[in-house]
KOLROKOL-609186 format. One line per 2 residues: number of its first residue (from 0); their letters; for each residue x, y, z of C-alpha. Coordinates in steps of 0.2 Angstrom, whole numbers, plus 5000, padded with zeros to 4 digits. Example, Ala and Ser with C-alpha at 12.3 -4.5 7.8 and 13.67 -1.06 7.14 Angstrom:
# KOLROKOL-609186
0 = AS = 5062/4978/5039  5068/4995/5036
# end
This chain:
# KOLROKOL-609186
0 = XX = 5096/5472/5567  5102/5489/5572
2 = XX = 5092/5497/5558  5077/5488/5565
4 = XX = 5079/5494/5582  5082/5511/5576
6 = XX = 5065/5511/5569  5058/5503/5585
8 = XX = 5064/5518/5596  5055/5531/5585
10 = XX = 5039/5537/5592  5026/5539/5578
12 = XX = 5011/5550/5580  5001/5549/5564
14 = XX = 4983/5550/5570  4974/5565/5574
16 = XX = 4957/5570/5582  4945/5577/5571
18 = XX = 4926/5574/5569  4929/5556/5574
20 = XX = 4942/5552/5587  4950/5539/5577
22 = XX = 4950/5548/5560  4967/5546/5553
24 = XX = 4977/5560/5545  4995/5560/5540
26 = XX = 5006/5572/5550  5021/5581/5542
28 = XX = 5039/5579/5547  5039/5582/5566
30 = XX = 5051/5581/5581  5050/5574/5598
32 = XX = 5045/5591/5604  5029/5590/5595
34 = XX = 5023/5577/5608  5025/5590/5622
36 = XX = 5011/5601/5614  4993/5598/5618
38 = XX = 4988/5593/5600  5003/5582/5598
40 = XX = 5000/5573/5614  4982/5571/5610
42 = XX = 4987/5563/5593  4999/5551/5602
44 = XX = 4986/5545/5614  4974/5542/5600
46 = XX = 4987/5532/5591  4989/5520/5606
48 = XX = 4972/5513/5602  4981/5503/5590
50 = XX = 4983/5491/5605  4967/5482/5600
52 = XX = 4969/5483/5581  4987/5475/5579
54 = XX = 4980/5457/5581  4966/5461/5568
56 = XX = 4976/5468/5554  4986/5453/5547
58 = XX = 4987/5434/5549  4999/5434/5564
60 = XX = 4984/5439/5575  4973/5425/5572
62 = XX = 4988/5413/5571  4994/5418/5588
64 = XX = 4977/5419/5596  4967/5405/5589
66 = XX = 4981/5392/5586  4980/5382/5602
68 = XX = 4962/5384/5605  4953/5367/5608
70 = XX = 4938/5372/5597  4948/5377/5582
72 = XX = 4955/5367/5567  4971/5374/5559
74 = XX = 4971/5373/5540  4989/5370/5537
76 = XX = 4992/5352/5542  5010/5354/5549
78 = XX = 5004/5368/5560  4989/5359/5566
80 = XX = 5000/5344/5570  5011/5355/5581
82 = XX = 5026/5349/5571  5042/5353/5580
84 = XX = 5050/5362/5566  5036/5374/5565
86 = XX = 5033/5376/5583  5051/5381/5587
88 = XX = 5060/5397/5590  5065/5397/5572
90 = XX = 5048/5392/5565  5033/5400/5559
92 = XX = 5024/5401/5576  5038/5411/5584
94 = XX = 5039/5422/5568  5021/5427/5569
96 = XX = 5020/5430/5587  5036/5441/5586
98 = XX = 5028/5451/5572  5014/5455/5584
100 = XX = 5027/5462/5596  5035/5473/5583
102 = XX = 5036/5475/5564  5042/5488/5553
104 = XX = 5033/5487/5536  5029/5500/5522
106 = XX = 5036/5514/5533  5024/5510/5547
108 = XX = 5029/5504/5564  5017/5491/5570
110 = XX = 5016/5480/5585  5015/5479/5604
112 = XX = 5032/5486/5609  5030/5501/5599
114 = XX = 5013/5504/5606  5021/5502/5624
116 = XX = 5034/5514/5619  5021/5527/5614
118 = XX = 5011/5524/5629  5026/5526/5640
120 = XX = 5030/5542/5631  5013/5549/5635
122 = XX = 5012/5543/5653  5028/5551/5658
124 = XX = 5025/5567/5648  5008/5569/5658
126 = XX = 5015/5563/5675  5030/5575/5673
128 = XX = 5020/5589/5667  5031/5591/5651
130 = XX = 5016/5597/5641  5007/5613/5638
132 = XX = 4989/5617/5638  4974/5607/5646
134 = XX = 4986/5593/5652  4993/5605/5664
136 = XX = 4979/5617/5668  4965/5604/5670
138 = XX = 4970/5590/5681  4954/5580/5678
140 = XX = 4957/5581/5659  4975/5575/5662
142 = XX = 4969/5560/5672  4956/5555/5660
144 = XX = 4969/5555/5645  4982/5547/5656
146 = XX = 4969/5533/5660  4966/5530/5642
148 = XX = 4984/5527/5639  4986/5516/5655
150 = XX = 4971/5506/5649  4979/5503/5632
152 = XX = 4996/5499/5639  4988/5486/5651
154 = XX = 4979/5478/5636  4995/5476/5626
156 = XX = 5005/5470/5641  4991/5457/5645
158 = XX = 4992/5450/5627  5011/5449/5628
160 = XX = 5009/5440/5645  4996/5428/5637
162 = XX = 5008/5424/5623  5024/5422/5632
164 = XX = 5021/5423/5651  5035/5432/5660
166 = XX = 5040/5446/5648  5051/5461/5647
168 = XX = 5041/5477/5650  5050/5494/5647
170 = XX = 5047/5507/5660  5052/5522/5649
172 = XX = 5053/5526/5631  5067/5527/5619
174 = XX = 5073/5541/5607  5090/5533/5603
176 = XX = 5098/5516/5602  5100/5508/5619
178 = XX = 5117/5505/5626  5112/5486/5628
180 = XX = 5098/5474/5625  5097/5468/5643
182 = XX = 5079/5464/5643  5075/5455/5659
184 = XX = 5058/5446/5659  5047/5453/5672
186 = XX = 5037/5439/5682  5019/5438/5679
188 = XX = 5015/5442/5697  5023/5459/5695
190 = XX = 5015/5461/5678  4998/5459/5685
192 = XX = 5002/5470/5700  5006/5484/5687
194 = XX = 4991/5482/5676  4979/5480/5690
196 = XX = 4985/5496/5698  4985/5505/5682
198 = XX = 4967/5499/5678  4961/5504/5696
200 = XX = 4967/5522/5692  4959/5521/5675
202 = XX = 4942/5515/5683  4942/5530/5695
204 = XX = 4946/5543/5681  4938/5536/5665
206 = XX = 4921/5543/5660  4906/5533/5661
208 = XX = 4899/5527/5645  4884/5538/5646
210 = XX = 4896/5553/5648  4903/5550/5631
212 = XX = 4897/5558/5615  4895/5540/5607
214 = XX = 4896/5547/5589  4913/5555/5590
216 = XX = 4920/5547/5605  4914/5529/5603
218 = XX = 4928/5517/5605  4937/5526/5618
220 = XX = 4940/5517/5635  4927/5519/5648
222 = XX = 4924/5515/5666  4914/5500/5661
224 = XX = 4928/5494/5650  4941/5496/5664
226 = XX = 4929/5487/5676  4926/5472/5664
228 = XX = 4945/5471/5662  4948/5471/5680
230 = XX = 4936/5457/5683  4945/5447/5670
232 = XX = 4962/5450/5678  4956/5446/5696
234 = XX = 4949/5430/5690  4964/5425/5680
236 = XX = 4975/5429/5695  4965/5417/5706
238 = XX = 4965/5404/5692  4984/5403/5693
240 = XX = 4986/5405/5712  4991/5387/5715
242 = XX = 5005/5387/5703  5017/5398/5712
244 = XX = 5029/5385/5719  5045/5377/5714
246 = XX = 5035/5361/5708  5029/5372/5694
248 = XX = 5045/5381/5691  5042/5397/5701
250 = XX = 5058/5401/5711  5058/5410/5728
252 = XX = 5063/5426/5720  5048/5426/5708
254 = XX = 5058/5421/5692  5054/5406/5682
256 = XX = 5064/5391/5680  5063/5387/5662
258 = XX = 5071/5370/5663  5056/5364/5673
260 = XX = 5043/5354/5662  5029/5361/5673
262 = XX = 5034/5379/5670  5020/5381/5658
264 = XX = 5009/5381/5673  5021/5391/5684
266 = XX = 5021/5405/5671  5002/5407/5675
268 = XX = 5006/5411/5693  5002/5430/5695
270 = XX = 5001/5430/5714  4990/5423/5727
272 = XX = 4977/5436/5734  4963/5430/5745
274 = XX = 4951/5443/5739  4953/5441/5720
276 = XX = 4937/5431/5718  4928/5445/5727
278 = XX = 4936/5458/5717  4931/5449/5701
280 = XX = 4913/5449/5707  4914/5467/5713
282 = XX = 4920/5474/5696  4909/5462/5685
284 = XX = 4894/5468/5695  4898/5486/5692
286 = XX = 4896/5482/5673  4881/5470/5675
288 = XX = 4871/5481/5687  4876/5497/5678
290 = XX = 4860/5500/5669  4867/5505/5652
292 = XX = 4874/5488/5647  4862/5474/5642
294 = XX = 4863/5458/5632  4855/5458/5615
296 = XX = 4839/5449/5614  4845/5440/5599
298 = XX = 4862/5433/5598  4862/5436/5579
300 = XX = 4860/5455/5581  4878/5456/5587
302 = XX = 4885/5451/5571  4872/5456/5558
304 = XX = 4880/5469/5547  4870/5473/5531
306 = XX = 4875/5484/5517  4879/5501/5523
308 = XX = 4872/5497/5540  4884/5498/5555
310 = XX = 4870/5499/5568  4875/5483/5577
312 = XX = 4892/5491/5582  4882/5502/5594
314 = XX = 4875/5487/5603  4873/5490/5622
316 = XX = 4881/5473/5625  4898/5479/5618
318 = XX = 4908/5486/5632  4924/5489/5622
320 = XX = 4928/5487/5604  4941/5488/5590
322 = XX = 4936/5502/5579  4936/5502/5560
324 = XX = 4926/5513/5549  4918/5513/5531
326 = XX = 4930/5508/5517  4945/5520/5515
328 = XX = 4943/5529/5533  4949/5526/5550
330 = XX = 4957/5509/5546  4975/5510/5547
332 = XX = 4986/5501/5534  4976/5486/5532
334 = XX = 4959/5488/5540  4950/5473/5548
336 = XX = 4958/5458/5539  4951/5445/5550
338 = XX = 4937/5444/5537  4949/5435/5524
340 = XX = 4957/5423/5537  4941/5416/5545
342 = XX = 4926/5413/5535  4917/5401/5523
344 = XX = 4921/5396/5505  4905/5395/5495
346 = XX = 4907/5400/5477  4905/5386/5465
348 = XX = 4894/5385/5449  4890/5367/5453
350 = XX = 4877/5373/5466  4873/5390/5458
352 = XX = 4885/5402/5466  4897/5406/5452
354 = XX = 4906/5420/5462  4908/5428/5479
356 = XX = 4894/5439/5485  4895/5456/5492
358 = XX = 4882/5450/5505  4892/5435/5510
360 = XX = 4910/5431/5515  4925/5437/5505
362 = XX = 4937/5426/5496  4944/5416/5511
364 = XX = 4963/5412/5514  4956/5402/5528
366 = XX = 4968/5400/5542  4956/5388/5550
368 = XX = 4939/5382/5554  4930/5376/5569
370 = XX = 4934/5358/5573  4922/5343/5577
372 = XX = 4923/5347/5596  4919/5365/5593
374 = XX = 4902/5360/5584  4898/5347/5596
376 = XX = 4899/5359/5610  4881/5365/5604
378 = XX = 4874/5349/5612  4856/5354/5607
380 = XX = 4857/5363/5591  4839/5365/5589
382 = XX = 4838/5374/5606  4854/5384/5606
384 = XX = 4853/5396/5592  4871/5401/5594
386 = XX = 4876/5386/5582  4865/5393/5568
388 = XX = 4869/5411/5572  4888/5408/5572
390 = XX = 4891/5398/5557  4885/5397/5539
392 = XX = 4875/5381/5539  4869/5384/5522
394 = XX = 4870/5395/5506  4856/5400/5494
396 = XX = 4860/5401/5475  4863/5419/5469
398 = XX = 4874/5430/5459  4885/5445/5464
400 = XX = 4875/5461/5463  4881/5476/5453
402 = XX = 4893/5479/5439  4908/5486/5449
404 = XX = 4920/5475/5459  4923/5489/5471
406 = XX = 4905/5496/5475  4895/5485/5486
408 = XX = 4878/5480/5479  4864/5468/5485
410 = XX = 4865/5450/5479  4855/5446/5463
412 = XX = 4844/5430/5460  4852/5415/5452
414 = XX = 4844/5409/5436  4828/5398/5435
416 = XX = 4832/5379/5436  4827/5377/5417
418 = XX = 4836/5393/5411  4850/5390/5398
420 = XX = 4862/5399/5409  4860/5388/5424
422 = XX = 4876/5378/5427  4871/5368/5443
424 = XX = 4873/5349/5444  4859/5338/5437
426 = XX = 4848/5325/5444  4852/5307/5440
428 = XX = 4838/5294/5439  4842/5287/5456
430 = XX = 4842/5304/5464  4826/5309/5456
432 = XX = 4817/5293/5461  4822/5294/5479
434 = XX = 4817/5313/5480  4801/5310/5472
436 = XX = 4796/5295/5483  4803/5301/5500
438 = XX = 4806/5320/5500  4795/5328/5488
440 = XX = 4778/5324/5497  4783/5336/5511
442 = XX = 4795/5348/5503  4786/5364/5502
444 = XX = 4800/5377/5500  4793/5392/5492
446 = XX = 4806/5393/5478  4804/5375/5474
448 = XX = 4786/5377/5467  4781/5360/5471
450 = XX = 4791/5353/5456  4796/5335/5455
452 = XX = 4814/5330/5451  4817/5325/5433
454 = XX = 4833/5316/5428  4844/5327/5418
456 = XX = 4837/5343/5424  4847/5355/5435
458 = XX = 4844/5353/5453  4845/5371/5459
460 = XX = 4837/5387/5453  4831/5404/5458
462 = XX = 4831/5406/5477  4834/5387/5480
464 = XX = 4846/5381/5493  4864/5379/5485
466 = XX = 4872/5368/5499  4871/5365/5517
468 = XX = 4880/5356/5532  4875/5342/5544
470 = XX = 4886/5341/5559  4881/5323/5565
472 = XX = 4889/5308/5573  4893/5291/5566
474 = XX = 4878/5284/5576  4866/5297/5567
476 = XX = 4875/5296/5550  4864/5301/5535
478 = XX = 4862/5287/5522  4872/5292/5506
480 = XX = 4857/5289/5495  4846/5302/5506
482 = XX = 4860/5314/5505  4862/5313/5486
484 = XX = 4843/5315/5484  4842/5331/5493
486 = XX = 4837/5346/5482  4854/5354/5486
488 = XX = 4871/5348/5489  4874/5341/5506
490 = XX = 4890/5340/5516  4888/5329/5531
492 = XX = 4901/5325/5544  4895/5306/5544
494 = XX = 4887/5297/5530  4883/5278/5528
496 = XX = 4881/5266/5514  4876/5249/5521
498 = XX = 4889/5244/5534  4901/5257/5527
500 = XX = 4903/5274/5537  4911/5289/5529
502 = XX = 4919/5304/5537  4917/5321/5528
504 = XX = 4917/5314/5511  4919/5327/5497
506 = XX = 4908/5328/5481  4915/5325/5464
508 = XX = 4907/5331/5448  4907/5323/5432
510 = XX = 4896/5323/5416  4885/5337/5423
512 = XX = 4881/5328/5440  4890/5323/5456
514 = XX = 4893/5309/5468  4903/5307/5484
516 = XX = 4921/5302/5483  4921/5288/5496
518 = XX = 4939/5285/5493  4944/5302/5500
520 = XX = 4940/5314/5515  4940/5332/5520
522 = XX = 4943/5339/5537  4958/5334/5549
524 = XX = 4974/5337/5539  4963/5341/5523
526 = XX = 4955/5357/5529  4946/5367/5515
528 = XX = 4934/5381/5515  4920/5369/5511
530 = XX = 4925/5355/5523  4914/5361/5537
532 = XX = 4904/5377/5542  4913/5393/5542
534 = XX = 4910/5407/5554  4898/5421/5549
536 = XX = 4904/5433/5563  4916/5443/5551
538 = XX = 4906/5444/5535  4908/5462/5529
540 = XX = 4897/5467/5514  4905/5485/5516
542 = XX = 4922/5479/5511  4932/5488/5498
544 = XX = 4932/5474/5485  4920/5460/5482
546 = XX = 4934/5447/5485  4945/5459/5495
548 = XX = 4953/5458/5512  4951/5476/5519
550 = XX = 4936/5475/5531  4927/5489/5539
552 = XX = 4917/5482/5553  4922/5484/5572
554 = XX = 4927/5469/5582  4921/5467/5600
556 = XX = 4935/5466/5613  4924/5465/5629
558 = XX = 4905/5461/5629  4893/5458/5642
560 = XX = 4890/5440/5640  4908/5437/5645
562 = XX = 4906/5448/5660  4892/5437/5666
564 = XX = 4902/5421/5663  4917/5429/5672
566 = XX = 4907/5432/5687  4899/5415/5686
568 = XX = 4916/5407/5687  4921/5418/5702
570 = XX = 4905/5413/5711  4907/5394/5707
572 = XX = 4925/5394/5713  4919/5402/5730
574 = XX = 4906/5387/5731  4891/5398/5727
576 = XX = 4884/5387/5713  4867/5395/5714
578 = XX = 4873/5412/5710  4884/5405/5696
580 = XX = 4870/5396/5688  4859/5412/5688
582 = XX = 4873/5421/5678  4876/5406/5666
584 = XX = 4857/5404/5663  4856/5423/5659
586 = XX = 4868/5420/5644  4860/5403/5639
588 = XX = 4842/5410/5640  4847/5423/5628
590 = XX = 4855/5410/5616  4838/5401/5615
592 = XX = 4827/5401/5599  4812/5412/5602
594 = XX = 4795/5411/5594  4795/5420/5577
596 = XX = 4813/5416/5573  4817/5405/5559
598 = XX = 4828/5389/5558  4839/5385/5543
600 = XX = 4832/5372/5532  4846/5359/5535
602 = XX = 4844/5362/5554  4825/5360/5553
604 = XX = 4824/5345/5541  4841/5335/5542
606 = XX = 4851/5339/5557  4848/5324/5570
608 = XX = 4835/5330/5583  4824/5339/5570
610 = XX = 4812/5325/5573  4808/5332/5590
612 = XX = 4803/5349/5583  4784/5351/5579
614 = XX = 4778/5346/5562  4776/5364/5557
616 = XX = 4793/5368/5562  4800/5355/5550
618 = XX = 4791/5364/5535  4795/5379/5526
620 = XX = 4798/5393/5531  4804/5384/5547
622 = XX = 4797/5396/5559  4800/5393/5578
624 = XX = 4784/5389/5586  4791/5384/5604
626 = XX = 4803/5395/5614  4817/5384/5619
628 = XX = 4823/5395/5634  4818/5381/5646
630 = XX = 4829/5368/5636  4844/5380/5638
632 = XX = 4843/5382/5657  4856/5372/5667
634 = XX = 4859/5366/5685  4873/5359/5695
636 = XX = 4870/5342/5687  4879/5348/5672
638 = XX = 4896/5346/5681  4892/5332/5693
640 = XX = 4902/5319/5682  4888/5306/5682
642 = XX = 4872/5314/5674  4869/5312/5655
644 = XX = 4871/5331/5652  4888/5331/5662
646 = XX = 4894/5317/5650  4888/5326/5635
648 = XX = 4899/5341/5640  4914/5330/5635
650 = XX = 4926/5336/5649  4944/5330/5648
652 = XX = 4947/5314/5658  4959/5324/5669
654 = XX = 4944/5334/5676  4941/5323/5691
656 = XX = 4933/5335/5704  4917/5345/5704
658 = XX = 4927/5361/5703  4937/5354/5689
660 = XX = 4921/5350/5679  4913/5366/5684
662 = XX = 4928/5376/5677  4928/5366/5661
664 = XX = 4909/5369/5659  4913/5387/5660
666 = XX = 4926/5385/5647  4913/5376/5636
668 = XX = 4901/5390/5638  4914/5403/5634
670 = XX = 4918/5393/5618  4900/5392/5613
672 = XX = 4897/5410/5616  4914/5417/5609
674 = XX = 4918/5404/5595  4930/5412/5583
676 = XX = 4933/5427/5594  4950/5428/5600
678 = XX = 4943/5432/5618  4940/5413/5620
680 = XX = 4959/5410/5618  4963/5422/5632
682 = XX = 4951/5413/5644  4956/5396/5639
684 = XX = 4975/5400/5641  4974/5408/5658
686 = XX = 4962/5395/5665  4977/5382/5666
688 = XX = 4966/5369/5657  4973/5373/5639
690 = XX = 4985/5359/5638  4972/5346/5644
692 = XX = 4958/5352/5633  4969/5352/5618
694 = XX = 4975/5335/5621  4957/5328/5623
696 = XX = 4948/5339/5611  4958/5343/5596
698 = XX = 4962/5327/5586  4975/5334/5575
700 = XX = 4985/5340/5589  4983/5326/5601
702 = XX = 4993/5310/5603  4980/5300/5612
704 = XX = 4972/5285/5603  4954/5278/5602
706 = XX = 4945/5294/5607  4936/5297/5591
708 = XX = 4926/5286/5579  4933/5277/5564
710 = XX = 4928/5278/5546  4930/5268/5530
712 = XX = 4936/5282/5519  4954/5282/5522
714 = XX = 4968/5286/5510  4982/5273/5512
716 = XX = 4977/5271/5530  4976/5290/5534
718 = XX = 4961/5299/5539  4948/5297/5552
720 = XX = 4956/5282/5561  4949/5287/5578
722 = XX = 4966/5292/5584  4975/5308/5588
724 = XX = 4987/5313/5575  4998/5326/5582
726 = XX = 5013/5331/5593  5005/5343/5605
728 = XX = 5014/5345/5622  5009/5356/5637
730 = XX = 5023/5368/5634  5014/5374/5618
732 = XX = 5002/5384/5628  5016/5397/5628
734 = XX = 5024/5404/5612  5043/5403/5609
736 = XX = 5053/5419/5609  5060/5421/5591
738 = XX = 5078/5415/5589  5082/5432/5581
740 = XX = 5077/5440/5597  5086/5428/5609
742 = XX = 5102/5430/5599  5101/5449/5601
744 = XX = 5100/5450/5620  5114/5455/5631
746 = XX = 5119/5457/5649  5119/5473/5658
748 = XX = 5136/5477/5650  5131/5474/5632
750 = XX = 5139/5457/5631  5129/5445/5621
752 = XX = 5121/5430/5631  5130/5414/5630
754 = XX = 5121/5398/5625  5116/5393/5643
756 = XX = 5109/5411/5646  5099/5410/5630
758 = XX = 5092/5393/5635  5087/5400/5653
760 = XX = 5078/5414/5644  5068/5404/5632
762 = XX = 5052/5396/5637  5053/5377/5641
764 = XX = 5052/5365/5626  5059/5377/5613
# end
């Protein structure tokens, strides 16, 4: 442990400013004095931008910032169940969160506390004028760079507070081993006072986005980023204002009583300031009314990332971003590795995709997928384009392009259906007869060429669909014969066969064809990369290897859609639902399908509700004929508790008042807009509703019974029984401090904490 802390106290500055401010260069052996030079301090400041990259470089980021989201399904069953052994101070969850705090690996010091150390080094050096050059001679310049560091430190502290609540925040920086490890937890109230004060200074001194050279300076903090961050912090302080009493474990001196079972709410108390909602509205309006920032007309444009095309990363909707660059540059040790943890599994010769594409997801380790609730949030999937534009609902047959495994290339066409190299599944007589009688007369997909199905021939060929997903309900289950007769493989949440209903049945191949294994199931504790649609938000055709994990694309940290929704909630909490609805509808109208767009085939032909589309919209090429903006607009009945639309929002039963339902509507809208973006977890957690929503929305975590439909494809009584399966408790909204850290702590005299002091330090429940 001494060796570990010796590395923790070393300030590393390995990033220098060249043509791009985040261009990485190895620096030779240096001393601490180097950071008192203009160049050295500049490099140190640029290095603090790792604040936003730490959670994107390895699996601990998604595991810490998505596990516990009510619209997410964890792949590993024991983790999804919140099994006590894993969700403990000695378990995996504590280890992963602690790795975000600090990790020494491959001669690199990574994590939030090293970043705070570097930030503090830069802050004190600037404030004490212990540096040469422009930092002393140009006060405006010094304040600008100081503001960047304050911004990055605020972000790191904010994430630490999100993970743990009250947390130790060092005031200085270390160059040698400390005399003790008396790391007192700072109350959330003090933490928010600190970071709000720092961000107010940053807002006053950071450049406007229009003042930056967006080529070389893109990614640096701006006035708009500080304003958005402030709006978020003010709203979240208001959200927790009612939890500052002894009932919730907040002591009179501001410390937390970790023996109180309600302290998971007390940890959310950051102060009670009457003007916080107004401050949220003020700073959000500074961004919304700025004139530069604007919502993308097409939600898909935010995530579209073709080969050698990074143009989406300069979208005016993005307020602040986590910067990466083309393969081999600007990417730290790992690059953006979210691409390998969140995605879709799609390669299978049975449906004409024998290998991973460059122009598609990489080989996915698959930390998790969206859960049923996450898909059901898109209540009208034919109007809300975010459903189609967030998930891979279908894949087309194809081959990996090029001959190199490390040089990106366009996809190539798969073989014709009658080519000897075609390895797709074959039609059976029953499949072919059903298709020819019921589907073929209106099936006009161009690649299909109007051919009829012939038993024994391959199903899929060049440019045909390979497979697709239907996220339906038990009530709207597709008949298993209809599913088998589609000219591609269908995965549906619910299928029926007579009076039998099957939940997420997998396919099984034999003798060159396939059937559905109605004695098994996917999803729940059997998550796989093909059990349900995977996110497309992190697809990266410019990665370093066709099945590699080193991504190159930026990841938005703040974007304008969230700003609108933050302001909307502030308006609603003040009782001004009219203003709130205007902001909400701005985001929802953007999400609508517009004339000239194209729906996916499974959405236009098979997803329940497709029958309400025009006849032409249900035919190839599935062009949208009717703008759905009006279908997306909401009013106050969406949270009145009695209307049909209010019921469809599936609020937790504990949301009993209009304000409760309104706040939960805002969370639903954030989940729809920010699915698979870690931003949603932040909003869910600080809202105070995380525990309730996990218990009512995430079946694997919940211990409630009878909330879900039952199926007939159980395995020894296990599967979709309609009951929750987990051990989730409200205290899981905060992570445990790792036992190795707890055991290292001392009092102010360096004496190790006794067991009672350790227990008082640890969050309740762990």
